[in-house]
C-alpha positions as CSV (number, residue, x, y, z in Angstrom):
1,M,148.6,108.8,131.3
2,L,145.1,109.9,130.3
3,S,142.4,109.5,132.9
4,K,139.7,110.0,131.1
5,P,139.4,109.4,126.6
6,M,139.1,112.4,124.1
7,L,136.1,113.3,123.2
8,T,135.6,114.2,119.0
9,V,134.2,117.6,117.8
10,H,130.8,115.0,117.3
11,E,130.6,114.0,120.6
12,I,130.7,117.4,122.6
13,A,128.4,118.6,120.4
14,N,126.3,115.8,121.2
15,L,126.6,116.3,124.6
16,L,126.1,119.9,124.9
17,K,123.0,120.0,122.2
18,M,125.1,122.1,119.7
19,R,125.6,121.7,115.7
20,E,129.5,120.4,115.0
21,S,130.3,123.8,113.0
22,T,129.7,125.5,116.5
23,V,132.3,123.2,118.4
24,R,134.8,123.5,115.5
25,A,134.6,127.5,115.5
26,W,135.7,127.1,118.6
27,I,138.8,125.5,118.8
28,R,139.9,127.7,115.3
29,D,138.8,130.6,117.1
30,G,141.2,129.4,119.6
31,D,138.9,128.9,122.7
32,L,138.7,125.6,123.0
33,R,142.0,123.8,123.2
34,A,141.9,120.9,121.2
35,I,144.5,118.2,119.8
36,K,144.7,117.6,116.0
37,M,144.3,113.7,115.4
38,G,145.1,112.9,111.8
39,R,142.4,114.6,110.6
40,D,139.9,115.1,113.3
41,W,140.4,117.1,116.2
42,R,140.6,115.4,120.4
43,V,139.6,117.5,123.5
44,S,139.8,116.4,126.7
45,V,137.3,116.5,129.3
46,K,139.6,118.3,131.6
47,D,139.7,121.2,128.7
48,L,136.3,120.9,127.7
49,E,134.9,121.9,132.2
50,A,137.9,124.4,131.9
51,F,136.3,125.8,128.7
52,M,132.9,126.0,130.0
53,D,133.8,127.6,133.4
54,D,135.2,130.0,131.8
55,H,131.7,130.8,129.8
56,A,129.6,130.6,132.9
57,N,128.1,133.6,133.3
58,R,129.0,132.8,136.8
59,P,131.7,131.8,139.1
60,A,131.4,128.0,140.7
61,D,131.1,127.6,144.7
62,D,134.0,126.3,145.9
63,N,132.2,123.3,147.3
64,E,130.9,121.7,143.7
65,D,133.5,119.1,142.1
């Protein structure tokens, strides 16, 4: 069962202050894990957080949540 709702490309772009085309490119290139639902893509919060961690310039502190 999903613990959090899935995010749309539009919601991710707004959240990160980026263009939707950039988010779609991450999905197309396989960098950001997404699920195709009809004509739209959905991304779990967990997958977005993992993507952000993977692209950070340094590792997160162990005591951060």
